N, C-alpha and C positions, 0 to 999 in steps of 0.2 A: 857544793859542786853538783851540777845537774847529772842525773843518770842518763847515760847514752843508750837509747833503745834502737835495736836493729829492726827497723820497720818491716823489712822483707821477711825476717825470721818470724816476727809476730804474725804477719799475714799468712805465712805457711802454717804456723800453729793453728790459726783459725780455720784454714782449709782442711787440715787434718782432723780438727774437731768436727767440721761439717761432714767429712767422710765417715767418722765414727757414728755420727747421728744417722747417716744413711743406712748403716747396718741395723738400726733400730726401727726406722719407719721410712715411708716414701719421701722423696725429696720435696714434693709439693706440700707435705704436712709439717715440714721442719720450719720452725720460726727462728728469727735471729736470736731471740732469747734462749732457745734450745741450744743453739750453736755457742753462744756466749757462755752459758752454764757449762757446756762440755769443755770449752776452752779454759774454764776457770777464771773468767773475767766478767765484768759487768756489761750489760747491753750498751750503755753509752760509750764504754771503752771500745767495744767492737765497732761502733759507728765511726770511730776515729780512723779505722782501717778500711772499711767498706761502707759506701754510701747507703746501700740497701741490699736486699736479698738478691736482686737481679745482678748487681755488681759482683757480689760474692759468687754467684753461679757462673757468670761469664769468666771470672778469674779462675774458677775451678776448671772450666772447660779448657782454658788456655794452659793450665797446669797439666791437664790430661794430654793435650796435644804435644806439649814439649816432652813430657815423660815418655810417652809411647815412641815418639820419634827418636829420642835419645837412646832408649833401650833397644830399638830395632837396629839403629846404626851401630851401637856398641856390640850387639851380637854378631853382626857381619864383620866388624873389625877384629873381633876376638876369635872368629872361626874361619880359618882359611879353607877354601874349597878343596885344596890339595890334600887335606887331611881326611877326606871322605872318599869312599870307594866309587861313588857315582853322584851325578846331579840329584838323583832321587834321594839318596841317603842324606845329602847335604840339605835339601829343602825339607825333608822329613824332620831332620834335627832342628831346623829353624821353627817348623810348625809345632814340634813338641815343646819348644821354648814358649811359643805363643800360647799354647794351651795351658801350660803349668807354671811358667816362669822359673826363676832361680829360687833356690831355698832361701827363705828369709826376705824375699823381695815383696815389698808392700805396694801393690798396684792400685791405681785409682779404681774405686769400686762403684762409681756412679755412671759409668759410660752408657750403660743401657738406658738409664733414666734420662740422661742428657740427650741421647739420640731421639727419644720419644718427645721430650720437651721441645726439641728443635722444630718439631712439626707445628707447635702451637705458639712459639715465641720467636719472632723474626730475628732478634739479636742473637739468640742462642743458635737458631738455624744457620745464620750467616757464619757464625764461629765454627759450627760443626762441619759445614761445607768446606770452609777454609782448612779445617783440621784434616779432612779426608783428602783434599787437594795436596796439602803438604805431605801427608803420608804416602800418597800415590807417587808424587815426585821423588820422595826418598826411596820408595820401593823400586821405582824405575831405575834410579841411579845404582842401587845395590844390584839389581838384576843384570843391568848392562855390565857392571863390574865383574859379575860372575860368568855370564853367558856371552857377552859381547854385544855389539850394536844391533844384532838381528832381533833382539827383544825390545819391547818398548812399552808404551802407555797401556795397551790392551792387556798385556801379561801382568803389568803392575796392577791394573784394576781388578783382574781376576784374583790376584793374590790378596788384594784388599778385601774383596768379598769373602774369601776363604779365612783371612785373618780375623775379620770382624765377627763372622759367624762362629769361628772356633773359640774366640775369646769370650763372646757372650754365652755360648752354650756351656762352656766349661765353668765360667764364673757362676752361672745359675744352676749348675749341676743338672742340666737338662739332658745330658747324654751320659753314657757309661764311662767315657774317658778311656776305654780299652783300646781305642784306635789312635790315641795321641802320638804314638811313636811311628805311625805309618799312614798318616792322613792322606798325603799325596799319593802314596802307593795304592791305597784303596781306590782313590779317584782314577788313577791310571788304569786299574783293572776294568773300569767302566768304559774307558776309551779304546780298549783293544777291539780289533775287528773279529 
């Protein structure tokens, strides 16, 4: 009797092996053989699931897009605005989640590298632009659900800039992280007359 293989599960295992490789060296220096070894399989077996490295990278970018969209939607569904003292407290709680995630949450860790690669690779660039478009639309829907129809695309884009910067800075340990519980509050201090 033939063994039934869940192709999607194996593809996800390969993507997670790719992610573990990224912890060790830059994405551009990782070979398919490195990924196959990390996944505990042969290089030819990996090629049954991905045509080449570009195919794997594009699939990883899609995984990142879906993961981040799902997690942002999930956060807003799980956190009712009514449970917070103010809009500021609510959005600060969201940004604190963006900065640190939930305990045990394993986030995609190559987003910074894929954003840079997008500048040099047209296919990755198209995917990343699509990723940001989808995130902006999701953020716009979430913000309208919270604040009503007076908010829109510009507020969503402002949030995307803040989210991307927060995510990247915290992932890379570029900042202290001491402001993660009041990111928007500190920004609002700058907007006061």
